C-alpha positions as a LaTeX table, in Angstrom:
\begin{tabular}{lrrr}
\hline
Residue & $x$ (\AA) & $y$ (\AA) & $z$ (\AA) \\
\hline
Met1 & 0.00 & 0.01 & $-0.02$ \\
Gly2 & 2.75 & 2.45 & 0.98 \\
Leu3 & 2.69 & 4.36 & 4.24 \\
Val4 & $-0.09$ & 3.55 & 6.73 \\
Val5 & $-0.77$ & 4.97 & 10.19 \\
Lys6 & $-2.40$ & 2.41 & 12.50 \\
Lys7 & $-4.13$ & 3.54 & 15.72 \\
Phe8 & $-4.98$ & 1.10 & 18.49 \\
Gly9 & $-7.26$ & 2.05 & 21.42 \\
Gly10 & $-7.18$ & 1.11 & 25.00 \\
Thr11 & $-9.09$ & $-2.20$ & 24.73 \\
Ser12 & $-6.69$ & $-3.22$ & 21.84 \\
Val13 & $-3.71$ & $-2.85$ & 24.10 \\
Gly14 & $-5.39$ & $-3.66$ & 27.42 \\
Thr15 & $-3.21$ & $-6.67$ & 28.33 \\
Ser16 & 0.24 & $-7.97$ & 27.50 \\
Glu17 & $-1.47$ & $-10.66$ & 25.36 \\
Arg18 & $-3.37$ & $-8.03$ & 23.42 \\
Ile19 & $-0.17$ & $-6.00$ & 22.90 \\
Gln20 & 1.49 & $-9.10$ & 21.47 \\
Glu21 & $-1.44$ & $-9.52$ & 19.06 \\
Val22 & $-1.11$ & $-5.96$ & 17.94 \\
Ala23 & 2.55 & $-6.52$ & 17.38 \\
Gln24 & 1.75 & $-9.44$ & 15.07 \\
Thr25 & $-0.76$ & $-7.33$ & 13.14 \\
Val26 & 1.80 & $-4.57$ & 12.69 \\
Lys27 & 4.57 & $-7.07$ & 11.67 \\
Ala28 & 2.24 & $-8.59$ & 9.09 \\
Ser29 & 1.53 & $-5.21$ & 7.53 \\
Arg30 & 5.32 & $-4.46$ & 7.52 \\
Glu31 & 6.04 & $-7.78$ & 5.77 \\
Ala32 & 3.38 & $-6.99$ & 3.22 \\
Gly33 & 5.49 & $-3.95$ & 2.19 \\
Asp34 & 3.98 & $-1.19$ & 4.19 \\
Asp35 & 5.81 & 1.49 & 6.08 \\
Val36 & 3.99 & 1.65 & 9.40 \\
Val37 & 3.48 & 4.27 & 12.06 \\
Val38 & 1.58 & 3.04 & 15.07 \\
Val39 & $-0.34$ & 5.36 & 17.47 \\
Val40 & $-1.57$ & 3.85 & 20.74 \\
Ser41 & $-3.70$ & 4.85 & 23.64 \\
Ala42 & $-3.18$ & 4.06 & 27.30 \\
Met43 & $-4.12$ & 0.52 & 28.36 \\
Ser44 & $-7.89$ & 0.32 & 29.09 \\
Gly45 & $-8.76$ & 1.72 & 32.50 \\
Glu46 & $-5.39$ & 3.40 & 33.04 \\
Thr47 & $-6.51$ & 6.97 & 32.39 \\
Asn48 & $-9.37$ & 6.64 & 34.88 \\
Arg49 & $-7.02$ & 5.05 & 37.45 \\
Leu50 & $-4.61$ & 7.98 & 37.13 \\
Leu51 & $-7.38$ & 10.49 & 37.47 \\
Glu52 & $-8.61$ & 8.78 & 40.60 \\
Leu53 & $-5.17$ & 8.98 & 42.08 \\
Ala54 & $-4.99$ & 12.68 & 41.34 \\
Glu55 & $-8.42$ & 13.45 & 42.83 \\
Ala56 & $-7.54$ & 11.50 & 45.97 \\
Leu57 & $-4.73$ & 13.97 & 46.61 \\
His58 & $-6.32$ & 17.18 & 45.34 \\
Pro59 & $-10.03$ & 18.01 & 44.89 \\
Asn60 & $-9.37$ & 20.17 & 41.89 \\
Pro61 & $-5.95$ & 19.13 & 40.54 \\
Pro62 & $-4.13$ & 21.73 & 38.39 \\
Gly63 & $-4.44$ & 21.08 & 34.65 \\
Arg64 & $-0.67$ & 21.28 & 33.94 \\
Glu65 & 0.10 & 18.54 & 36.44 \\
Val66 & $-2.86$ & 16.40 & 35.38 \\
Asp67 & $-1.57$ & 16.39 & 31.80 \\
Val68 & 1.88 & 15.34 & 33.01 \\
Leu69 & 0.24 & 12.49 & 34.92 \\
Leu70 & $-2.11$ & 11.32 & 32.22 \\
Ser71 & 0.50 & 11.33 & 29.54 \\
Thr72 & 2.36 & 8.54 & 31.34 \\
Gly73 & $-0.45$ & 6.05 & 30.40 \\
Glu74 & 0.47 & 6.18 & 26.70 \\
Gln75 & 4.20 & 6.25 & 27.53 \\
Val76 & 3.78 & 2.76 & 29.15 \\
Thr77 & 2.03 & 1.46 & 26.06 \\
Ile78 & 4.53 & 2.67 & 23.48 \\
Ala79 & 7.37 & 1.10 & 25.44 \\
Leu80 & 5.66 & $-2.24$ & 25.86 \\
Leu81 & 4.54 & $-2.46$ & 22.22 \\
Thr82 & 8.01 & $-1.55$ & 20.94 \\
Met83 & 9.46 & $-4.29$ & 23.16 \\
Ala84 & 6.90 & $-6.78$ & 21.77 \\
Leu85 & 7.78 & $-5.81$ & 18.16 \\
Gln86 & 11.52 & $-6.15$ & 18.74 \\
Gln87 & 10.93 & $-9.55$ & 20.39 \\
Ile88 & 9.40 & $-10.89$ & 17.10 \\
Asp89 & 12.27 & $-9.43$ & 15.04 \\
Cys90 & 10.36 & $-6.37$ & 13.84 \\
Pro91 & 12.65 & $-3.32$ & 14.12 \\
Ala92 & 10.81 & $-0.57$ & 16.01 \\
Cys93 & 11.36 & 2.61 & 18.03 \\
Cys94 & 9.01 & 4.68 & 20.18 \\
Tyr95 & 8.33 & 8.38 & 20.75 \\
Thr96 & 6.31 & 10.38 & 23.21 \\
Gly97 & 4.34 & 13.35 & 21.84 \\
Ala98 & 7.01 & 15.70 & 23.12 \\
Gln99 & 9.77 & 13.71 & 21.39 \\
Val100 & 8.01 & 13.88 & 18.09 \\
Arg101 & 7.41 & 17.57 & 18.78 \\
Ile102 & 3.64 & 17.47 & 18.35 \\
Leu103 & 3.24 & 21.19 & 19.01 \\
Thr104 & $-0.12$ & 22.20 & 20.62 \\
Asp105 & $-1.63$ & 25.25 & 22.19 \\
Ser106 & $-1.64$ & 25.48 & 25.98 \\
Ala107 & $-5.22$ & 24.47 & 26.76 \\
Phe108 & $-4.48$ & 21.68 & 29.19 \\
Ser109 & $-6.70$ & 18.61 & 28.93 \\
Arg110 & $-8.22$ & 19.85 & 25.64 \\
Ala111 & $-5.19$ & 21.04 & 23.60 \\
Arg112 & $-5.34$ & 21.42 & 19.86 \\
Ile113 & $-2.51$ & 20.47 & 17.54 \\
Leu114 & $-0.74$ & 23.29 & 15.80 \\
Asp115 & 2.25 & 21.60 & 14.06 \\
Ile116 & 4.17 & 18.36 & 13.84 \\
Asp117 & 7.88 & 17.82 & 13.02 \\
Ala118 & 7.66 & 14.64 & 11.00 \\
Glu119 & 11.29 & 14.48 & 9.85 \\
Pro120 & 12.65 & 12.23 & 12.58 \\
Leu121 & 9.81 & 9.77 & 11.87 \\
Arg122 & 10.65 & 9.81 & 8.18 \\
Glu123 & 14.21 & 8.94 & 8.91 \\
Asp124 & 13.24 & 5.96 & 11.06 \\
Leu125 & 10.81 & 4.72 & 8.38 \\
His126 & 13.61 & 5.12 & 5.80 \\
Gln127 & 15.78 & 2.88 & 8.02 \\
Gly128 & 13.11 & 0.17 & 7.94 \\
Arg129 & 11.74 & 0.69 & 11.51 \\
Val130 & 8.20 & 0.67 & 12.67 \\
Val131 & 7.53 & 3.96 & 14.53 \\
Val132 & 5.37 & 3.79 & 17.66 \\
Val133 & 3.98 & 7.10 & 18.90 \\
Ala134 & 2.05 & 8.00 & 22.02 \\
Gly135 & $-1.39$ & 9.28 & 21.22 \\
Phe136 & $-3.43$ & 11.81 & 23.10 \\
Gln137 & $-0.53$ & 14.13 & 23.92 \\
Gly138 & 1.79 & 16.88 & 22.74 \\
Val139 & 3.79 & 19.79 & 24.01 \\
Asp140 & 3.26 & 23.57 & 24.03 \\
Glu141 & 5.76 & 26.28 & 23.10 \\
Asp142 & 6.97 & 26.42 & 26.68 \\
Gly143 & 7.75 & 22.71 & 26.69 \\
Ala144 & 4.80 & 21.80 & 28.94 \\
Ile145 & 3.21 & 18.44 & 28.29 \\
Thr146 & $-0.41$ & 18.76 & 27.07 \\
Thr147 & $-3.15$ & 16.27 & 26.40 \\
Leu148 & $-5.81$ & 16.47 & 23.65 \\
Gly149 & $-8.91$ & 15.28 & 25.62 \\
Arg150 & $-10.87$ & 12.08 & 25.51 \\
Gly151 & $-10.44$ & 10.32 & 22.19 \\
Gly152 & $-7.42$ & 12.36 & 21.38 \\
Ser153 & $-5.35$ & 9.42 & 20.13 \\
Asp154 & $-7.61$ & 9.30 & 17.05 \\
Thr155 & $-6.73$ & 12.94 & 16.42 \\
Thr156 & $-3.03$ & 12.19 & 16.89 \\
Ala157 & $-3.17$ & 9.40 & 14.36 \\
Val158 & $-4.92$ & 11.51 & 11.76 \\
Ala159 & $-2.58$ & 14.48 & 12.34 \\
Leu160 & 0.48 & 12.22 & 11.85 \\
Ala161 & $-1.10$ & 10.79 & 8.73 \\
Ala162 & $-1.57$ & 14.25 & 7.33 \\
Ala163 & 1.95 & 15.36 & 8.22 \\
Leu164 & 3.55 & 12.23 & 6.74 \\
Glu165 & 1.14 & 12.22 & 3.70 \\
Ala166 & 0.17 & 8.68 & 4.50 \\
Asp167 & $-1.82$ & 6.57 & 2.08 \\
Glu168 & $-4.32$ & 5.64 & 4.81 \\
Cys169 & $-5.04$ & 6.11 & 8.48 \\
Gln170 & $-6.47$ & 2.96 & 10.03 \\
Ile171 & $-8.38$ & 3.25 & 13.31 \\
Tyr172 & $-8.57$ & $-0.14$ & 15.10 \\
Thr173 & $-11.48$ & $-0.40$ & 17.57 \\
Asp174 & $-13.73$ & $-2.95$ & 19.27 \\
Val175 & $-16.14$ & $-2.87$ & 16.29 \\
Asp176 & $-15.42$ & $-4.02$ & 12.74 \\
Gly177 & $-16.54$ & $-0.81$ & 10.98 \\
Val178 & $-19.25$ & 1.81 & 10.82 \\
Tyr179 & $-22.84$ & 0.40 & 10.96 \\
Thr180 & $-26.15$ & 1.69 & 9.73 \\
Thr181 & $-26.97$ & 2.10 & 13.41 \\
Asp182 & $-26.02$ & 0.55 & 16.75 \\
Pro183 & $-26.30$ & $-3.28$ & 16.41 \\
Arg184 & $-27.21$ & $-3.49$ & 20.10 \\
Val185 & $-30.44$ & $-1.64$ & 19.30 \\
Val186 & $-31.04$ & $-3.08$ & 15.84 \\
Pro187 & $-29.57$ & $-6.58$ & 15.39 \\
Glu188 & $-30.08$ & $-6.29$ & 11.61 \\
Ala189 & $-27.79$ & $-3.23$ & 11.39 \\
Arg190 & $-25.35$ & $-3.61$ & 8.47 \\
Arg191 & $-21.66$ & $-2.69$ & 8.23 \\
Leu192 & $-21.06$ & $-0.07$ & 5.58 \\
Asp193 & $-18.23$ & $-0.67$ & 3.12 \\
Arg194 & $-17.83$ & 3.04 & 2.54 \\
Ile195 & $-19.18$ & 6.30 & 3.89 \\
Thr196 & $-18.48$ & 9.92 & 3.03 \\
Ala197 & $-16.63$ & 12.20 & 5.44 \\
Asp198 & $-19.60$ & 14.58 & 5.61 \\
Glu199 & $-21.84$ & 11.64 & 6.75 \\
Met200 & $-19.32$ & 10.39 & 9.24 \\
Leu201 & $-18.92$ & 13.87 & 10.68 \\
Glu202 & $-22.68$ & 14.08 & 11.12 \\
Leu203 & $-22.91$ & 10.64 & 12.69 \\
Ser204 & $-20.08$ & 11.47 & 15.11 \\
Ser205 & $-21.62$ & 14.82 & 16.13 \\
Leu206 & $-25.06$ & 13.23 & 16.57 \\
Gly207 & $-24.05$ & 10.46 & 18.96 \\
Ser208 & $-22.09$ & 7.77 & 17.09 \\
Lys209 & $-19.13$ & 6.76 & 19.25 \\
Val210 & $-17.05$ & 5.01 & 16.58 \\
Leu211 & $-14.76$ & 7.97 & 15.85 \\
Gln212 & $-13.85$ & 11.08 & 17.73 \\
Ile213 & $-15.37$ & 14.08 & 15.99 \\
Arg214 & $-12.11$ & 16.15 & 16.05 \\
Ala215 & $-10.34$ & 13.39 & 14.25 \\
Val216 & $-12.96$ & 13.29 & 11.50 \\
Glu217 & $-12.80$ & 17.09 & 11.15 \\
Phe218 & $-8.94$ & 16.97 & 10.97 \\
Ala219 & $-9.12$ & 14.21 & 8.37 \\
Gly220 & $-11.60$ & 16.25 & 6.31 \\
Lys221 & $-9.39$ & 19.32 & 6.43 \\
Tyr222 & $-6.38$ & 17.53 & 5.17 \\
Gly223 & $-8.05$ & 14.85 & 2.96 \\
Val224 & $-6.70$ & 11.84 & 4.98 \\
Pro225 & $-8.43$ & 8.60 & 4.02 \\
Leu226 & $-9.70$ & 6.89 & 7.16 \\
Arg227 & $-10.57$ & 3.24 & 7.66 \\
Val228 & $-12.27$ & 1.80 & 10.72 \\
Leu229 & $-11.19$ & $-1.80$ & 11.46 \\
Ser230 & $-11.61$ & $-4.30$ & 14.26 \\
Ser231 & $-8.74$ & $-5.16$ & 16.54 \\
Phe232 & $-10.23$ & $-8.60$ & 17.21 \\
Glu233 & $-11.15$ & $-9.99$ & 13.82 \\
Ala234 & $-9.92$ & $-9.63$ & 10.26 \\
Gly235 & $-12.06$ & $-7.77$ & 7.76 \\
Pro236 & $-12.12$ & $-4.86$ & 5.35 \\
Gly237 & $-13.73$ & $-2.39$ & 7.81 \\
Thr238 & $-15.31$ & 0.80 & 6.58 \\
Leu239 & $-13.49$ & 3.34 & 4.44 \\
Ile240 & $-14.33$ & 7.04 & 5.11 \\
Thr241 & $-13.75$ & 8.73 & 1.84 \\
Tyr242 & $-13.58$ & 12.38 & 0.72 \\
Glu243 & $-14.55$ & 11.61 & $-2.88$ \\
Glu244 & $-18.19$ & 11.30 & $-3.68$ \\
Glu245 & $-17.74$ & 10.91 & $-7.43$ \\
Gly246 & $-18.41$ & 7.41 & $-8.59$ \\
Met247 & $-19.65$ & 6.46 & $-5.13$ \\
Glu248 & $-22.97$ & 4.77 & $-4.66$ \\
Lys249 & $-25.23$ & 7.32 & $-2.93$ \\
Pro250 & $-27.77$ & 5.53 & $-0.69$ \\
Leu251 & $-30.70$ & 7.66 & 0.42 \\
Ile252 & $-29.85$ & 7.11 & 4.05 \\
Ser253 & $-26.43$ & 5.85 & 5.22 \\
Gly254 & $-27.09$ & 5.59 & 8.95 \\
Ile255 & $-29.12$ & 6.40 & 12.05 \\
Ala256 & $-27.54$ & 8.10 & 15.03 \\
Phe257 & $-29.12$ & 8.65 & 18.36 \\
Asn258 & $-28.30$ & 10.43 & 21.60 \\
Arg259 & $-29.84$ & 9.75 & 24.99 \\
Asp260 & $-27.94$ & 12.60 & 26.63 \\
Glu261 & $-30.40$ & 15.33 & 25.63 \\
Ala262 & $-32.70$ & 17.58 & 27.78 \\
Lys263 & $-34.93$ & 20.40 & 26.72 \\
Val264 & $-35.97$ & 23.73 & 28.29 \\
Ser265 & $-39.10$ & 25.67 & 27.23 \\
Ile266 & $-39.91$ & 29.28 & 27.90 \\
Ile267 & $-43.59$ & 29.98 & 27.32 \\
Gly268 & $-45.19$ & 33.34 & 26.53 \\
Val269 & $-42.23$ & 35.68 & 26.13 \\
Pro270 & $-42.64$ & 38.92 & 24.23 \\
Asp271 & $-42.00$ & 38.52 & 20.54 \\
Thr272 & $-39.57$ & 41.39 & 20.23 \\
Pro273 & $-36.21$ & 41.81 & 18.46 \\
Gly274 & $-33.38$ & 40.34 & 20.52 \\
Ile275 & $-35.44$ & 38.02 & 22.70 \\
Ala276 & $-33.52$ & 34.94 & 21.50 \\
Ala277 & $-30.25$ & 36.70 & 22.33 \\
Lys278 & $-31.49$ & 37.56 & 25.85 \\
Ile279 & $-32.51$ & 33.92 & 26.51 \\
Leu280 & $-29.43$ & 32.28 & 25.13 \\
Gly281 & $-26.91$ & 34.95 & 26.12 \\
Ala282 & $-27.09$ & 34.01 & 29.81 \\
Val283 & $-26.81$ & 30.30 & 28.85 \\
Ser284 & $-23.76$ & 30.92 & 26.69 \\
Glu285 & $-22.05$ & 32.97 & 29.39 \\
Ala286 & $-22.42$ & 29.94 & 31.63 \\
Asn287 & $-20.44$ & 27.93 & 29.05 \\
Ile288 & $-23.41$ & 25.70 & 28.31 \\
Glu289 & $-23.71$ & 24.52 & 24.70 \\
Val290 & $-27.12$ & 24.63 & 23.07 \\
Asp291 & $-28.10$ & 22.14 & 20.40 \\
Met292 & $-31.56$ & 22.38 & 18.80 \\
Ile293 & $-33.65$ & 25.58 & 18.92 \\
Ile294 & $-37.29$ & 26.18 & 18.06 \\
Gln295 & $-39.26$ & 29.43 & 18.24 \\
Asn296 & $-42.94$ & 29.35 & 17.57 \\
Ile297 & $-44.95$ & 31.77 & 15.46 \\
Ser298 & $-45.99$ & 34.90 & 17.35 \\
Gln299 & $-49.54$ & 35.05 & 18.66 \\
Gln300 & $-50.87$ & 38.24 & 20.28 \\
Gly301 & $-47.29$ & 39.46 & 20.53 \\
Leu302 & $-46.05$ & 36.46 & 22.45 \\
Thr303 & $-43.96$ & 33.48 & 21.42 \\
Asp304 & $-42.69$ & 30.18 & 22.90 \\
Phe305 & $-39.01$ & 29.29 & 22.76 \\
Thr306 & $-37.60$ & 25.73 & 23.28 \\
Phe307 & $-33.93$ & 24.57 & 23.12 \\
Thr308 & $-31.98$ & 21.51 & 24.06 \\
Val309 & $-28.71$ & 21.08 & 26.00 \\
His310 & $-26.63$ & 18.10 & 27.25 \\
Lys311 & $-28.33$ & 16.26 & 30.09 \\
Arg312 & $-25.47$ & 17.12 & 32.43 \\
Asp313 & $-26.22$ & 20.79 & 32.00 \\
Tyr314 & $-30.02$ & 20.43 & 32.34 \\
Gln315 & $-30.59$ & 21.55 & 35.93 \\
Ala316 & $-28.12$ & 24.42 & 35.70 \\
Thr317 & $-29.76$ & 25.63 & 32.57 \\
Leu318 & $-33.32$ & 25.27 & 33.99 \\
Asp319 & $-32.28$ & 27.19 & 37.14 \\
Leu320 & $-30.66$ & 29.91 & 35.09 \\
Val321 & $-33.64$ & 30.46 & 32.79 \\
Arg322 & $-36.01$ & 30.47 & 35.72 \\
Glu323 & $-33.94$ & 33.11 & 37.50 \\
Asn324 & $-34.27$ & 35.30 & 34.34 \\
Ala325 & $-37.96$ & 34.51 & 33.65 \\
Glu326 & $-39.29$ & 37.72 & 35.17 \\
Lys327 & $-36.69$ & 39.80 & 33.43 \\
Leu328 & $-37.67$ & 38.11 & 30.14 \\
Gly329 & $-41.36$ & 38.64 & 30.80 \\
Ala330 & $-42.06$ & 34.91 & 30.44 \\
Arg331 & $-45.27$ & 33.34 & 31.65 \\
Gln332 & $-43.82$ & 29.92 & 32.33 \\
Val333 & $-40.60$ & 27.91 & 32.29 \\
Phe334 & $-40.38$ & 24.16 & 32.38 \\
Gly335 & $-38.10$ & 21.37 & 31.21 \\
Asp336 & $-37.81$ & 17.68 & 30.38 \\
Asp337 & $-34.77$ & 15.47 & 30.74 \\
Lys338 & $-36.50$ & 12.31 & 29.57 \\
Ile339 & $-36.00$ & 12.92 & 25.86 \\
Ala340 & $-33.70$ & 11.55 & 23.15 \\
Lys341 & $-32.60$ & 12.66 & 19.72 \\
Val342 & $-32.79$ & 10.39 & 16.64 \\
Ser343 & $-31.13$ & 11.45 & 13.39 \\
Leu344 & $-31.12$ & 10.22 & 9.80 \\
Val345 & $-27.88$ & 10.89 & 7.89 \\
Gly346 & $-27.29$ & 10.38 & 4.16 \\
Val347 & $-25.79$ & 12.32 & 1.20 \\
Gly348 & $-28.63$ & 10.95 & $-0.87$ \\
Met349 & $-30.96$ & 13.49 & 0.82 \\
Arg350 & $-29.40$ & 16.11 & $-1.48$ \\
Ser351 & $-31.12$ & 14.70 & $-4.51$ \\
His352 & $-34.12$ & 12.84 & $-3.11$ \\
Ala353 & $-37.44$ & 14.25 & $-1.79$ \\
Gly354 & $-39.69$ & 12.50 & 0.68 \\
Val355 & $-37.23$ & 11.53 & 3.32 \\
Ala356 & $-38.90$ & 13.64 & 6.02 \\
Asn357 & $-42.37$ & 12.38 & 5.10 \\
Thr358 & $-41.21$ & 8.73 & 5.33 \\
Met359 & $-39.55$ & 9.43 & 8.67 \\
Phe360 & $-42.56$ & 11.14 & 10.19 \\
Arg361 & $-45.02$ & 8.57 & 8.91 \\
Ser362 & $-42.93$ & 5.72 & 10.23 \\
Leu363 & $-42.77$ & 7.24 & 13.70 \\
Ser364 & $-46.49$ & 8.05 & 13.61 \\
Asp365 & $-47.31$ & 4.48 & 12.69 \\
Glu366 & $-45.64$ & 3.41 & 15.96 \\
Gly367 & $-47.51$ & 5.99 & 17.98 \\
Ile368 & $-44.40$ & 8.11 & 18.55 \\
Asn369 & $-44.88$ & 11.85 & 18.90 \\
Ile370 & $-42.20$ & 14.21 & 17.51 \\
Gln371 & $-41.45$ & 17.09 & 19.81 \\
Met372 & $-38.73$ & 19.01 & 17.87 \\
Ile373 & $-37.30$ & 18.84 & 14.33 \\
Ser374 & $-33.99$ & 20.05 & 12.97 \\
Thr375 & $-32.68$ & 19.61 & 9.36 \\
Ser376 & $-29.52$ & 20.20 & 7.33 \\
Glu377 & $-28.56$ & 19.27 & 3.79 \\
Ile378 & $-27.69$ & 15.63 & 4.73 \\
Lys379 & $-29.51$ & 15.02 & 8.04 \\
Ile380 & $-32.88$ & 15.18 & 9.78 \\
Ser381 & $-33.01$ & 15.09 & 13.58 \\
Val382 & $-36.08$ & 14.71 & 15.80 \\
Val383 & $-36.61$ & 14.81 & 19.47 \\
Leu384 & $-38.95$ & 12.26 & 21.05 \\
Glu385 & $-39.66$ & 10.70 & 24.45 \\
Glu386 & $-36.65$ & 8.72 & 25.66 \\
Lys387 & $-38.78$ & 5.59 & 26.25 \\
Tyr388 & $-39.56$ & 5.39 & 22.54 \\
Leu389 & $-35.99$ & 5.71 & 21.35 \\
Glu390 & $-35.19$ & 2.09 & 20.48 \\
Leu391 & $-38.66$ & 1.47 & 19.03 \\
Gly392 & $-38.20$ & 4.57 & 16.78 \\
Val393 & $-34.71$ & 3.62 & 15.65 \\
Arg394 & $-35.93$ & 0.12 & 14.71 \\
Ala395 & $-38.94$ & 1.45 & 12.82 \\
Leu396 & $-36.79$ & 3.91 & 10.79 \\
His397 & $-34.12$ & 1.27 & 10.05 \\
Lys398 & $-36.85$ & $-0.92$ & 8.57 \\
Ala399 & $-38.64$ & 1.89 & 6.77 \\
Phe400 & $-35.49$ & 2.95 & 4.93 \\
Glu401 & $-34.39$ & $-0.72$ & 4.34 \\
Leu402 & $-31.02$ & $-0.18$ & 5.85 \\
Asp403 & $-30.64$ & $-3.89$ & 6.52 \\
Val404 & $-30.70$ & $-4.59$ & 2.82 \\
Gln405 & $-27.38$ & $-4.63$ & 1.08 \\
Pro406 & $-27.57$ & $-2.10$ & $-1.81$ \\
Val407 & $-26.82$ & $-3.31$ & $-5.37$ \\
Pro408 & $-23.93$ & $-1.44$ & $-6.93$ \\
Glu409 & $-24.96$ & 0.92 & $-9.68$ \\
Leu410 & $-22.68$ & $-0.76$ & $-12.25$ \\
Glu411 & $-24.34$ & $-4.08$ & $-11.71$ \\
Glu412 & $-27.74$ & $-2.46$ & $-12.16$ \\
Glu413 & $-26.68$ & $-0.89$ & $-15.37$ \\
Ala414 & $-25.32$ & $-4.19$ & $-16.60$ \\
Ser415 & $-28.58$ & $-6.01$ & $-15.84$ \\
Glu416 & $-30.53$ & $-3.31$ & $-17.76$ \\
Ser417 & $-28.40$ & $-3.59$ & $-20.86$ \\
\hline
\end{tabular}
């Protein structure tokens, strides 16, 4: 293939036996002719263990020292994997994020990558070595160790693939690809051979846990081909591509859902210019992110305003809005944290009508009421009662025939001729 970057998460390197299996996978790729860079996470459970140690000593541990502590998890893994590779006669060397000089900003625990010095890695690859790099971490301009936040090893892998102009970045996980929806909810869910970057970005942002959203954004920015593979069984995985031309364009590629939603409604506020800014300004100042927003048509000079936030921010948001209710001139404020969001995603929506109608009819047939609706060019999201989530997902999966393997367009044309 050429140059590939392989990323292995915590469950993939969770034991010495698993690390040995990863080493065999890497060696096989190297013997097939690939130059290989490996990015690894800390062993499963290690990051949480380190956080618990920190919190036992300090109720609010300083970010700089927390990042120093957490970065050691990946440092253990790179050393062990490099030893395992050398033991099976596969030349290898390892680097921490600081040694590679993965330059980041200074936002501890959520740093963003600014630059990468890839030349030392190129030299090792030229010498025939596998390069093993610690994910999740970097270093700022002052030399302080930084970490990239949860899932940051995916971002490290994609950033290295971009810097090295790799042919492919392969993310090994505990699933064998991207599915039409969560197989735990819909057993008939089907693995996708390919999916566009736009679709994957939507799925990640809407609740799919397969890939970290920042990694998908980074890959899109630099055009890095991504492939999701299983650490536990061989298979082609799912290719995330940035080229839609020549691709089969199914109407719907997948269904994402999110149980971590809550909504807040403000009833009977004056329908005057700037009312939305007054409502959401206080929420924004509290560093609370708002997702879906609906404002009703004005009646008798009054309107209703509803928005959703993450469930962890629900009570704080409700308290904040209630505090400002009198100032806003609102008649009533109430909320609901027993909701869920279900989203259809597919590039085929760009050229097909009737998706919304099919979605709404399918949910209606199951007696499911839609509380909120949000759309974009390639997605439709609805909010419904949480207790109907799984029923709704199954109904939509069936309505859009996502369990049916699509017939390639070329084969259809051949059968017509």
